[in-house]
ZASE-269847 format. One record per residue: residue in three letters; x negated, y, z of N, C-alpha, C, O, CB in turn; residue number from 0. Coordinates in nm, 3 decimals. Atoms other than C-alpha are relative to their C-alpha. Glycine has a CB too. Example, Ala and Ser with C-alpha at 12.3 -4.5 7.8 and 13.67 -1.06 7.14 Angstrom:
<pts>
pt res->ALA	nu->-0.089	nv->-0.119	nw->0.000	cau->-1.230	cav->-0.450	caw->0.780	cu->-0.090	cv->0.120	cw->0.000	ou->-0.194	ov->0.118	ow->0.066	cbu->0.099	cbv->0.003	cbw->0.125	n->0
pt res->SER	nu->0.082	nv->-0.119	nw->-0.006	cau->-1.367	cav->-0.106	caw->0.714	cu->0.077	cv->0.109	cw->0.073	ou->0.026	ov->0.220	ow->0.090	cbu->-0.041	cbv->0.046	cbw->-0.142	n->1
</pts>
This chain:
<pts>
pt res->MET	nu->-0.022	nv->0.130	nw->0.061	cau->-0.862	cav->2.779	caw->5.618	cu->0.092	cv->-0.081	cw->0.093	ou->0.046	ov->-0.158	ow->0.177	cbu->-0.135	cbv->-0.075	cbw->-0.025	n->0
pt res->PHE	nu->-0.102	nv->0.065	nw->-0.081	cau->-0.540	cav->2.652	caw->5.775	cu->0.078	cv->-0.094	cw->-0.091	ou->0.110	ov->-0.057	ow->-0.204	cbu->0.094	cbv->0.103	cbw->0.069	n->1
pt res->ALA	nu->-0.072	nv->0.097	nw->0.083	cau->-0.359	cav->2.342	caw->5.649	cu->0.133	cv->-0.036	cw->0.064	ou->0.148	ov->-0.031	ow->0.186	cbu->-0.085	cbv->-0.127	cbw->-0.020	n->2
pt res->LYS	nu->-0.128	nv->0.050	nw->-0.051	cau->-0.002	cav->2.221	caw->5.680	cu->0.019	cv->-0.142	cw->-0.050	ou->-0.014	ov->-0.175	ow->-0.165	cbu->0.119	cbv->0.092	cbw->-0.045	n->3
pt res->ILE	nu->-0.025	nv->0.140	nw->0.030	cau->0.095	cav->1.855	caw->5.687	cu->0.151	cv->-0.021	cw->0.009	ou->0.212	ov->0.009	ow->0.111	cbu->-0.078	cbv->-0.097	cbw->0.097	n->4
pt res->TYR	nu->-0.145	nv->0.015	nw->0.005	cau->0.450	cav->1.767	caw->5.584	cu->0.039	cv->-0.107	cw->-0.100	ou->-0.043	ov->-0.155	ow->-0.178	cbu->0.067	cbv->0.133	cbw->-0.035	n->5
pt res->VAL	nu->-0.058	nv->0.090	nw->0.100	cau->0.675	cav->1.533	caw->5.388	cu->0.078	cv->0.087	cw->-0.097	ou->0.172	ov->0.155	ow->-0.055	cbu->0.092	cbv->-0.112	cbw->0.065	n->6
pt res->PRO	nu->-0.071	nv->-0.087	nw->0.094	cau->0.787	cav->1.708	caw->5.068	cu->0.144	cv->-0.046	cw->-0.022	ou->0.176	ov->-0.164	ow->-0.010	cbu->-0.073	cbv->0.005	cbw->-0.134	n->7
pt res->ALA	nu->-0.140	nv->0.031	nw->0.027	cau->1.155	cav->1.726	caw->4.987	cu->0.012	cv->-0.077	cw->-0.131	ou->-0.068	ov->-0.060	ow->-0.223	cbu->0.085	cbv->0.128	cbw->-0.005	n->8
pt res->ARG	nu->-0.025	nv->0.077	nw->0.121	cau->1.293	cav->1.489	caw->4.729	cu->0.047	cv->0.094	cw->-0.110	ou->0.119	ov->0.190	ow->-0.083	cbu->0.103	cbv->-0.112	cbw->0.025	n->9
pt res->ASN	nu->-0.043	nv->-0.079	nw->0.114	cau->1.344	cav->1.635	caw->4.383	cu->0.151	cv->-0.014	cw->-0.015	ou->0.205	ov->-0.124	ow->-0.009	cbu->-0.074	cbv->-0.046	cbw->-0.129	n->10
pt res->ALA	nu->-0.146	nv->0.003	nw->0.005	cau->1.710	cav->1.730	caw->4.343	cu->0.053	cv->-0.073	cw->-0.122	ou->0.167	ov->-0.119	ow->-0.121	cbu->0.053	cbv->0.141	cbw->0.002	n->11
pt res->THR	nu->-0.048	nv->0.065	nw->0.122	cau->1.732	cav->1.581	caw->3.995	cu->-0.032	cv->-0.149	cw->-0.003	ou->0.003	ov->-0.217	ow->-0.100	cbu->-0.061	cbv->0.067	cbw->-0.121	n->12
pt res->GLN	nu->0.036	nv->0.141	nw->-0.003	cau->1.599	cav->1.240	caw->4.098	cu->0.075	cv->-0.071	cw->0.112	ou->0.095	ov->-0.014	ow->0.219	cbu->-0.151	cbv->-0.016	cbw->0.019	n->13
pt res->SER	nu->-0.071	nv->0.075	nw->-0.102	cau->1.788	cav->0.973	caw->4.287	cu->-0.087	cv->-0.108	cw->0.063	ou->-0.046	ov->-0.169	ow->0.161	cbu->0.124	cbv->-0.061	cbw->-0.058	n->14
pt res->GLY	nu->0.086	nv->0.105	nw->-0.053	cau->1.497	cav->0.736	caw->4.350	cu->-0.071	cv->0.041	cw->0.126	ou->-0.068	ov->0.158	ow->0.164	cbu->-0.100	cbv->-0.040	cbw->-0.103	n->15
pt res->ARG	nu->0.072	nv->-0.026	nw->-0.125	cau->1.291	cav->0.707	caw->4.666	cu->-0.146	cv->-0.041	cw->-0.014	ou->-0.204	ov->-0.094	ow->0.081	cbu->0.065	cbv->-0.074	cbw->0.117	n->16
pt res->ALA	nu->0.135	nv->0.049	nw->0.027	cau->0.950	cav->0.639	caw->4.510	cu->-0.104	cv->0.062	cw->0.092	ou->-0.186	ov->-0.012	ow->0.148	cbu->-0.038	cbv->0.028	cbw->-0.144	n->17
pt res->SER	nu->0.102	nv->-0.062	nw->-0.085	cau->0.744	cav->0.893	caw->4.706	cu->0.065	cv->0.069	cw->0.119	ou->0.022	ov->0.177	ow->0.159	cbu->-0.084	cbv->0.101	cbw->-0.080	n->18
pt res->ALA	nu->-0.074	nv->-0.060	nw->-0.110	cau->0.985	cav->0.961	caw->4.992	cu->-0.078	cv->-0.005	cw->0.131	ou->-0.052	ov->0.076	ow->0.220	cbu->0.133	cbv->-0.069	cbw->0.018	n->19
pt res->ASP	nu->0.075	nv->0.014	nw->-0.124	cau->0.738	cav->0.851	caw->5.261	cu->-0.143	cv->0.050	cw->-0.011	ou->-0.227	ov->0.015	ow->0.072	cbu->-0.001	cbv->-0.144	cbw->0.042	n->20
pt res->THR	nu->0.133	nv->-0.052	nw->0.021	cau->0.433	cav->1.034	caw->5.130	cu->-0.019	cv->0.127	cw->0.081	ou->0.066	ov->0.216	ow->0.076	cbu->-0.026	cbv->0.026	cbw->-0.149	n->21
pt res->TRP	nu->0.034	nv->-0.120	nw->-0.076	cau->0.270	cav->1.292	caw->5.359	cu->-0.099	cv->0.081	cw->-0.080	ou->-0.189	ov->0.024	ow->-0.143	cbu->-0.058	cbv->-0.036	cbw->0.140	n->22
pt res->VAL	nu->0.084	nv->-0.090	nw->0.080	cau->0.101	cav->1.594	caw->5.199	cu->-0.074	cv->0.095	cw->0.091	ou->-0.016	ov->0.149	ow->0.185	cbu->0.085	cbv->0.078	cbw->-0.104	n->23
pt res->LEU	nu->0.081	nv->-0.101	nw->-0.068	cau->-0.182	cav->1.811	caw->5.330	cu->-0.032	cv->0.109	cw->-0.101	ou->-0.097	ov->0.083	ow->-0.202	cbu->-0.131	cbv->-0.062	cbw->0.062	n->24
pt res->GLU	nu->0.026	nv->-0.114	nw->0.089	cau->-0.193	cav->2.154	caw->5.166	cu->-0.056	cv->0.114	cw->0.082	ou->-0.019	ov->0.133	ow->0.198	cbu->0.130	cbv->0.045	cbw->-0.074	n->25
pt res->TYR	nu->0.056	nv->-0.117	nw->-0.066	cau->-0.395	cav->2.461	caw->5.254	cu->0.091	cv->0.120	cw->-0.017	ou->0.152	ov->0.140	ow->-0.122	cbu->-0.139	cbv->0.031	cbw->-0.056	n->26
pt res->GLU	nu->-0.073	nv->-0.126	nw->0.008	cau->-0.222	cav->2.786	caw->5.335	cu->-0.086	cv->0.099	cw->-0.079	ou->-0.208	ov->0.097	ow->-0.066	cbu->0.034	cbv->0.056	cbw->0.143	n->27
pt res->PRO	nu->0.080	nv->-0.096	nw->0.077	cau->-0.326	cav->3.066	caw->5.097	cu->-0.069	cv->0.101	cw->0.091	ou->-0.008	ov->0.155	ow->0.184	cbu->0.089	cbv->0.073	cbw->-0.102	n->28
pt res->GLU	nu->0.075	nv->-0.096	nw->-0.078	cau->-0.598	cav->3.289	caw->5.238	cu->0.022	cv->0.142	cw->-0.049	ou->0.002	ov->0.238	ow->0.025	cbu->-0.148	cbv->-0.033	cbw->-0.004	n->29
pt res->GLN	nu->-0.027	nv->-0.133	nw->0.055	cau->-0.508	cav->3.578	caw->5.010	cu->0.120	cv->-0.009	cw->-0.092	ou->0.152	ov->-0.116	ow->-0.146	cbu->-0.124	cbv->0.056	cbw->-0.075	n->30
pt res->ALA	nu->-0.120	nv->-0.004	nw->0.084	cau->-0.204	cav->3.684	caw->4.816	cu->-0.036	cv->-0.016	cw->-0.147	ou->-0.145	ov->0.023	ow->-0.189	cbu->0.077	cbv->0.131	cbw->0.022	n->31
pt res->SER	nu->0.025	nv->0.014	nw->0.143	cau->-0.175	cav->3.596	caw->4.449	cu->0.025	cv->0.135	cw->-0.068	ou->0.101	ov->0.218	ow->-0.019	cbu->0.091	cbv->-0.110	cbw->-0.062	n->32
pt res->GLU	nu->-0.007	nv->-0.126	nw->0.074	cau->-0.208	cav->3.875	caw->4.193	cu->0.062	cv->-0.026	cw->-0.136	ou->0.057	ov->-0.137	ow->-0.187	cbu->-0.140	cbv->0.064	cbw->-0.015	n->33
pt res->ILE	nu->-0.055	nv->0.009	nw->0.135	cau->-0.033	cav->3.942	caw->3.866	cu->-0.100	cv->0.065	cw->-0.095	ou->-0.136	ov->0.181	ow->-0.079	cbu->0.141	cbv->0.070	cbw->-0.010	n->34
pt res->GLU	nu->0.096	nv->-0.050	nw->0.098	cau->-0.272	cav->3.979	caw->3.574	cu->0.068	cv->0.108	cw->-0.084	ou->0.178	ov->0.086	ow->-0.134	cbu->-0.054	cbv->-0.115	cbw->-0.090	n->35
pt res->PRO	nu->-0.064	nv->-0.108	nw->0.075	cau->-0.204	cav->4.311	caw->3.397	cu->0.015	cv->-0.029	cw->-0.150	ou->0.108	ov->0.020	ow->-0.212	cbu->-0.078	cbv->0.126	cbw->0.019	n->36
pt res->LEU	nu->-0.004	nv->0.023	nw->0.143	cau->-0.275	cav->4.182	caw->3.047	cu->0.109	cv->-0.099	cw->-0.041	ou->0.192	ov->-0.068	ow->-0.126	cbu->-0.134	cbv->-0.049	cbw->-0.048	n->37
pt res->MET	nu->-0.093	nv->0.105	nw->0.039	cau->-0.073	cav->3.858	caw->3.028	cu->0.119	cv->-0.014	cw->0.094	ou->0.221	ov->-0.072	ow->0.055	cbu->-0.072	cbv->-0.130	cbw->-0.007	n->38
pt res->GLY	nu->-0.109	nv->0.012	nw->-0.095	cau->0.144	cav->3.885	caw->3.339	cu->0.000	cv->-0.132	cw->0.076	ou->0.098	ov->-0.165	ow->0.143	cbu->0.130	cbv->0.016	cbw->-0.071	n->39
pt res->TRP	nu->0.009	nv->0.126	nw->-0.071	cau->0.026	cav->3.551	caw->3.476	cu->-0.034	cv->0.025	cw->0.146	ou->-0.095	ov->0.126	ow->0.180	cbu->-0.105	cbv->-0.091	cbw->-0.064	n->40
pt res->THR	nu->0.034	nv->-0.008	nw->-0.141	cau->-0.001	cav->3.492	caw->3.848	cu->-0.132	cv->-0.071	cw->0.021	ou->-0.151	ov->-0.185	ow->-0.022	cbu->0.112	cbv->-0.061	cbw->0.089	n->41
pt res->SER	nu->0.131	nv->0.060	nw->-0.022	cau->-0.357	cav->3.429	caw->3.959	cu->-0.045	cv->0.024	cw->0.143	ou->0.011	ov->0.107	ow->0.215	cbu->-0.104	cbv->0.058	cbw->-0.099	n->42
pt res->SER	nu->0.056	nv->-0.013	nw->-0.133	cau->-0.559	cav->3.390	caw->4.274	cu->-0.144	cv->-0.047	cw->-0.004	ou->-0.180	ov->-0.134	ow->-0.084	cbu->0.083	cbv->-0.081	cbw->0.105	n->43
pt res->ASP	nu->0.139	nv->0.043	nw->-0.010	cau->-0.925	cav->3.358	caw->4.366	cu->-0.017	cv->-0.112	cw->0.101	ou->-0.127	ov->-0.165	ow->0.118	cbu->-0.089	cbv->0.118	cbw->0.037	n->44
pt res->ASP	nu->0.003	nv->0.102	nw->-0.103	cau->-0.837	cav->3.107	caw->4.637	cu->0.012	cv->-0.138	cw->-0.064	ou->0.119	ov->-0.176	ow->-0.110	cbu->0.113	cbv->0.023	cbw->0.103	n->45
pt res->MET	nu->0.000	nv->0.132	nw->0.064	cau->-0.935	cav->2.764	caw->4.504	cu->0.071	cv->-0.105	cw->0.087	ou->0.119	ov->-0.206	ow->0.034	cbu->-0.143	cbv->-0.045	cbw->-0.029	n->46
pt res->ARG	nu->-0.063	nv->0.099	nw->-0.086	cau->-0.795	cav->2.581	caw->4.807	cu->0.151	cv->-0.006	cw->-0.019	ou->0.214	ov->-0.104	ow->0.019	cbu->-0.030	cbv->0.031	cbw->0.144	n->47
pt res->SER	nu->-0.145	nv->0.002	nw->0.022	cau->-0.442	cav->2.676	caw->4.708	cu->0.039	cv->-0.104	cw->-0.106	ou->0.157	ov->-0.138	ow->-0.118	cbu->0.049	cbv->0.138	cbw->-0.043	n->48
pt res->GLN	nu->-0.027	nv->0.101	nw->0.102	cau->-0.472	cav->2.422	caw->4.425	cu->-0.014	cv->-0.142	cw->0.052	ou->0.019	ov->-0.238	ow->-0.019	cbu->-0.092	cbv->0.020	cbw->-0.118	n->49
pt res->ILE	nu->0.025	nv->0.133	nw->-0.055	cau->-0.560	cav->2.130	caw->4.655	cu->0.124	cv->-0.050	cw->0.073	ou->0.180	ov->0.019	ow->0.158	cbu->-0.120	cbv->0.003	cbw->0.096	n->50
pt res->SER	nu->-0.112	nv->0.066	nw->-0.066	cau->-0.282	cav->1.895	caw->4.759	cu->-0.038	cv->-0.148	cw->0.017	ou->-0.043	ov->-0.222	ow->-0.081	cbu->0.134	cbv->0.016	cbw->-0.082	n->51
pt res->LEU	nu->0.041	nv->0.137	nw->-0.027	cau->-0.386	cav->1.569	caw->4.926	cu->0.119	cv->-0.080	cw->0.050	ou->0.196	ov->-0.031	ow->0.134	cbu->-0.115	cbv->-0.004	cbw->0.103	n->52
pt res->LYS	nu->-0.112	nv->0.085	nw->-0.038	cau->-0.138	cav->1.283	caw->4.964	cu->-0.050	cv->-0.116	cw->0.085	ou->-0.155	ov->-0.175	ow->0.058	cbu->0.076	cbv->-0.053	cbw->-0.125	n->53
pt res->PHE	nu->0.034	nv->0.107	nw->-0.092	cau->-0.144	cav->1.029	caw->5.246	cu->0.122	cv->-0.089	cw->0.021	ou->0.236	ov->-0.045	ow->0.004	cbu->-0.051	cbv->0.057	cbw->0.135	n->54
pt res->ALA	nu->-0.109	nv->0.095	nw->-0.022	cau->0.063	cav->0.720	caw->5.325	cu->0.069	cv->0.025	cw->0.133	ou->0.190	ov->0.005	ow->0.145	cbu->-0.053	cbv->-0.143	cbw->-0.007	n->55
pt res->THR	nu->-0.059	nv->-0.023	nw->-0.132	cau->0.116	cav->0.810	caw->5.692	cu->-0.045	cv->0.134	cw->0.054	ou->-0.141	ov->0.195	ow->0.006	cbu->-0.039	cbv->-0.113	cbw->0.097	n->56
pt res->LYS	nu->0.035	nv->-0.126	nw->-0.066	cau->0.109	cav->1.116	caw->5.913	cu->-0.133	cv->-0.014	cw->0.073	ou->-0.213	ov->0.080	ow->0.075	cbu->0.111	cbv->0.043	cbw->0.099	n->57
pt res->GLU	nu->0.123	nv->0.021	nw->-0.076	cau->-0.172	cav->0.965	caw->6.122	cu->-0.123	cv->0.010	cw->-0.090	ou->-0.226	ov->0.062	ow->-0.048	cbu->0.003	cbv->-0.136	cbw->0.069	n->58
pt res->GLU	nu->0.112	nv->-0.011	nw->0.093	cau->-0.397	cav->0.936	caw->5.815	cu->-0.031	cv->0.146	cw->-0.033	ou->-0.147	ov->0.186	ow->-0.040	cbu->0.030	cbv->-0.078	cbw->-0.129	n->59
pt res->ALA	nu->0.019	nv->-0.141	nw->0.033	cau->-0.342	cav->1.302	caw->5.728	cu->-0.059	cv->0.076	cw->0.117	ou->-0.147	ov->0.160	ow->0.099	cbu->0.133	cbv->0.063	cbw->-0.043	n->60
pt res->VAL	nu->0.052	nv->-0.067	nw->-0.120	cau->-0.406	cav->1.416	caw->6.085	cu->-0.145	cv->-0.039	cw->0.024	ou->-0.227	ov->0.047	ow->0.056	cbu->0.085	cbv->-0.033	cbw->0.124	n->61
pt res->SER	nu->0.139	nv->0.043	nw->-0.021	cau->-0.723	cav->1.206	caw->6.115	cu->-0.094	cv->0.061	cw->-0.104	ou->-0.208	ov->0.092	ow->-0.073	cbu->-0.010	cbv->-0.153	cbw->-0.003	n->62
pt res->TYR	nu->0.081	nv->-0.065	nw->0.103	cau->-0.851	cav->1.348	caw->5.783	cu->-0.029	cv->0.144	cw->0.039	ou->-0.142	ov->0.192	ow->0.026	cbu->0.071	cbv->-0.005	cbw->-0.137	n->63
pt res->ALA	nu->0.018	nv->-0.140	nw->-0.039	cau->-0.795	cav->1.702	caw->5.909	cu->-0.095	cv->0.012	cw->0.119	ou->-0.180	ov->0.101	ow->0.121	cbu->0.135	cbv->0.065	cbw->0.035	n->64
pt res->LYS	nu->0.089	nv->-0.003	nw->-0.116	cau->-0.966	cav->1.628	caw->6.242	cu->-0.143	cv->-0.033	cw->-0.039	ou->-0.238	ov->0.031	ow->0.007	cbu->0.048	cbv->-0.097	cbw->0.107	n->65
pt res->ARG	nu->0.133	nv->0.044	nw->0.041	cau->-1.258	cav->1.449	caw->6.076	cu->-0.075	cv->0.109	cw->-0.076	ou->-0.198	ov->0.120	ow->-0.065	cbu->0.012	cbv->-0.125	cbw->-0.087	n->66
pt res->ASN	nu->0.064	nv->-0.106	nw->0.077	cau->-1.324	cav->1.747	caw->5.846	cu->0.006	cv->0.137	cw->0.067	ou->-0.033	ov->0.237	ow->0.007	cbu->0.063	cbv->0.008	cbw->-0.136	n->67
pt res->GLY	nu->-0.004	nv->-0.124	nw->-0.075	cau->-1.265	cav->2.013	caw->6.111	cu->0.097	cv->0.103	cw->-0.058	ou->0.069	ov->0.223	ow->-0.053	cbu->-0.136	cbv->0.059	cbw->0.005	n->68
pt res->ILE	nu->-0.099	nv->-0.089	nw->0.060	cau->-0.958	cav->2.160	caw->5.941	cu->0.111	cv->0.025	cw->0.102	ou->0.174	ov->-0.070	ow->0.148	cbu->0.059	cbv->-0.060	cbw->-0.132	n->69
pt res->PRO	nu->-0.115	nv->-0.025	nw->-0.088	cau->-0.707	cav->2.336	caw->6.167	cu->0.129	cv->-0.028	cw->-0.077	ou->0.142	ov->0.008	ow->-0.194	cbu->-0.001	cbv->0.148	cbw->0.052	n->70
pt res->TYR	nu->-0.120	nv->0.046	nw->0.071	cau->-0.363	cav->2.198	caw->6.085	cu->0.124	cv->0.023	cw->0.083	ou->0.117	ov->0.047	ow->0.204	cbu->-0.012	cbv->-0.147	cbw->-0.037	n->71
pt res->GLN	nu->-0.132	nv->-0.006	nw->-0.063	cau->0.006	cav->2.220	caw->6.164	cu->0.085	cv->-0.108	cw->-0.064	ou->0.094	ov->-0.115	ow->-0.186	cbu->0.065	cbv->0.143	cbw->-0.015	n->72
pt res->VAL	nu->-0.082	nv->0.110	nw->0.049	cau->0.236	cav->1.918	caw->6.133	cu->0.147	cv->0.041	cw->0.008	ou->0.195	ov->0.085	ow->0.112	cbu->-0.026	cbv->-0.130	cbw->0.081	n->73
pt res->THR	nu->-0.143	nv->-0.024	nw->0.005	cau->0.596	cav->1.968	caw->6.025	cu->0.069	cv->-0.135	cw->-0.005	ou->0.063	ov->-0.205	ow->-0.105	cbu->0.039	cbv->0.089	cbw->-0.122	n->74
pt res->ASP	nu->-0.067	nv->0.129	nw->-0.009	cau->0.799	cav->1.668	caw->6.139	cu->0.146	cv->0.004	cw->-0.042	ou->0.217	ov->-0.094	ow->-0.025	cbu->-0.008	cbv->-0.052	cbw->0.140	n->75
pt res->GLU	nu->-0.141	nv->-0.015	nw->0.037	cau->1.130	cav->1.797	caw->6.006	cu->0.030	cv->-0.073	cw->-0.130	ou->0.045	ov->-0.011	ow->-0.235	cbu->0.036	cbv->0.148	cbw->-0.013	n->76
pt res->VAL	nu->-0.029	nv->0.082	nw->0.117	cau->1.197	cav->1.510	caw->5.767	cu->0.151	cv->-0.021	cw->-0.006	ou->0.209	ov->-0.080	ow->0.084	cbu->-0.076	cbv->-0.136	cbw->0.006	n->77
pt res->GLN	nu->-0.144	nv->0.017	nw->0.015	cau->1.554	cav->1.521	caw->5.641	cu->0.026	cv->-0.117	cw->-0.093	ou->-0.005	ov->-0.112	ow->-0.213	cbu->0.066	cbv->0.129	cbw->-0.054	n->78
pt res->LYS	nu->-0.034	nv->0.116	nw->0.081	cau->1.670	cav->1.183	caw->5.522	cu->0.133	cv->0.026	cw->-0.070	ou->0.228	ov->0.071	ow->-0.006	cbu->0.007	cbv->-0.129	cbw->0.088	n->79
pt res->PRO	nu->-0.126	nv->-0.025	nw->0.071	cau->1.937	cav->1.206	caw->5.252	cu->0.107	cv->-0.099	cw->0.044	ou->0.079	ov->-0.216	ow->0.070	cbu->-0.022	cbv->-0.010	cbw->-0.152	n->80
pt res->ARG	nu->-0.112	nv->0.088	nw->-0.030	cau->2.279	cav->1.067	caw->5.334	cu->0.031	cv->-0.084	cw->-0.122	ou->0.038	ov->-0.034	ow->-0.234	cbu->0.125	cbv->0.081	cbw->0.045	n->81
pt res->VAL	nu->-0.033	nv->0.090	nw->0.109	cau->2.361	cav->0.766	caw->5.125	cu->0.151	cv->-0.019	cw->-0.001	ou->0.209	ov->-0.068	ow->0.096	cbu->-0.074	cbv->-0.138	cbw->0.014	n->82
pt res->ILE	nu->-0.144	nv->0.015	nw->0.015	cau->2.719	cav->0.772	caw->5.000	cu->0.025	cv->-0.113	cw->-0.097	ou->-0.013	ov->-0.106	ow->-0.214	cbu->0.067	cbv->0.134	cbw->-0.048	n->83
pt res->LYS	nu->-0.028	nv->0.115	nw->0.085	cau->2.834	cav->0.439	caw->4.867	cu->0.111	cv->0.036	cw->-0.098	ou->0.220	ov->0.076	ow->-0.057	cbu->0.040	cbv->-0.123	cbw->0.086	n->84
pt res->LYS	nu->-0.098	nv->-0.030	nw->0.104	cau->3.015	cav->0.492	caw->4.537	cu->0.001	cv->-0.113	cw->-0.101	ou->-0.098	ov->-0.185	ow->-0.118	cbu->-0.032	cbv->0.136	cbw->-0.069	n->85
pt res->ALA	nu->-0.011	nv->0.096	nw->0.109	cau->3.137	cav->0.270	caw->4.263	cu->0.063	cv->0.072	cw->-0.119	ou->0.148	ov->0.160	ow->-0.102	cbu->0.085	cbv->-0.126	cbw->0.043	n->86
pt res->TYR	nu->-0.054	nv->-0.063	nw->0.120	cau->3.213	cav->0.369	caw->3.907	cu->0.151	cv->-0.021	cw->-0.011	ou->0.223	ov->0.065	ow->-0.060	cbu->-0.070	cbv->-0.054	cbw->-0.126	n->87
pt res->SER	nu->-0.143	nv->0.031	nw->0.010	cau->3.552	cav->0.203	caw->3.932	cu->0.086	cv->0.090	cw->0.089	ou->0.206	ov->0.101	ow->0.068	cbu->0.024	cbv->-0.146	cbw->0.036	n->88
pt res->ASP	nu->-0.076	nv->-0.092	nw->-0.085	cau->3.652	cav->0.450	caw->4.207	cu->0.052	cv->0.120	cw->-0.078	ou->0.147	ov->0.185	ow->-0.035	cbu->-0.085	cbv->0.047	cbw->0.116	n->89
pt res->ASN	nu->-0.048	nv->-0.110	nw->0.084	cau->3.691	cav->0.712	caw->3.932	cu->0.139	cv->-0.027	cw->-0.055	ou->0.212	ov->0.067	ow->-0.086	cbu->-0.098	cbv->0.025	cbw->-0.114	n->90
pt res->PHE	nu->-0.127	nv->0.038	nw->0.060	cau->3.995	cav->0.522	caw->3.804	cu->0.096	cv->-0.064	cw->0.100	ou->0.195	ov->-0.126	ow->0.061	cbu->-0.024	cbv->-0.096	cbw->-0.115	n->91
pt res->ARG	nu->-0.081	nv->0.059	nw->-0.106	cau->4.143	cav->0.413	caw->4.138	cu->0.139	cv->0.062	cw->0.002	ou->0.156	ov->0.180	ow->-0.031	cbu->-0.069	cbv->0.017	cbw->0.136	n->92
pt res->TYR	nu->-0.138	nv->-0.046	nw->-0.001	cau->4.520	cav->0.444	caw->4.181	cu->0.023	cv->0.108	cw->0.107	ou->0.090	ov->0.207	ow->0.081	cbu->0.095	cbv->-0.118	cbw->0.023	n->93
pt res->GLY	nu->-0.026	nv->-0.091	nw->-0.111	cau->4.514	cav->0.624	caw->4.516	cu->-0.102	cv->0.112	cw->0.012	ou->-0.135	ov->0.152	ow->0.123	cbu->0.004	cbv->-0.077	cbw->0.128	n->94
pt res->ARG	nu->0.097	nv->-0.110	nw->-0.003	cau->4.266	cav->0.898	caw->4.420	cu->0.057	cv->0.124	cw->0.065	ou->0.178	ov->0.146	ow->0.059	cbu->-0.047	cbv->0.033	cbw->-0.140	n->95
pt res->LYS	nu->-0.045	nv->-0.124	nw->-0.062	cau->4.283	cav->1.227	caw->4.610	cu->0.028	cv->0.107	cw->-0.106	ou->0.120	ov->0.187	ow->-0.092	cbu->-0.105	cbv->0.051	cbw->0.100	n->96
pt res->HIS	nu->-0.014	nv->-0.101	nw->0.106	cau->4.246	cav->1.436	caw->4.292	cu->0.040	cv->-0.068	cw->-0.131	ou->0.007	ov->-0.185	ow->-0.155	cbu->-0.133	cbv->0.080	cbw->-0.019	n->97
pt res->ALA	nu->-0.043	nv->0.057	nw->0.128	cau->4.398	cav->1.384	caw->3.951	cu->-0.118	cv->-0.018	cw->-0.093	ou->-0.214	ov->0.060	ow->-0.088	cbu->0.105	cbv->0.090	cbw->-0.066	n->98
pt res->TRP	nu->0.106	nv->0.024	nw->0.098	cau->4.180	cav->1.242	caw->3.677	cu->0.020	cv->0.096	cw->-0.115	ou->0.126	ov->0.096	ow->-0.177	cbu->0.001	cbv->-0.148	cbw->-0.049	n->99
pt res->THR	nu->-0.018	nv->-0.111	nw->0.093	cau->4.119	cav->1.532	caw->3.438	cu->-0.061	cv->-0.022	cw->-0.136	ou->-0.056	ov->0.068	ow->-0.220	cbu->-0.057	cbv->0.123	cbw->0.059	n->100
pt res->HIS	nu->0.069	nv->0.017	nw->0.128	cau->3.932	cav->1.379	caw->3.148	cu->0.097	cv->-0.035	cw->-0.109	ou->0.057	ov->-0.053	ow->-0.224	cbu->-0.106	cbv->-0.107	cbw->0.010	n->101
</pts>
């Protein structure tokens, strides 16, 4: 029963930052998932693989793991997205690098 604590990556199709600072505690799977022969679905007997706890800060997640005696690993590799300032009017600017193709 090993847990990892990390900040999930932002969804590539979303531009908002609603849950960008949320820390997640998830259990590592204790056994590999199996493919059901009848339907072809992926299944597992490990119920902890379905648990995903969300915390506001890293300290809250670490204290929860310590309080419940859960061995954990913290991944601090949070990649902040680069913000590129753009304006819609730049599409029609005179000095564009590329020709307007529409």
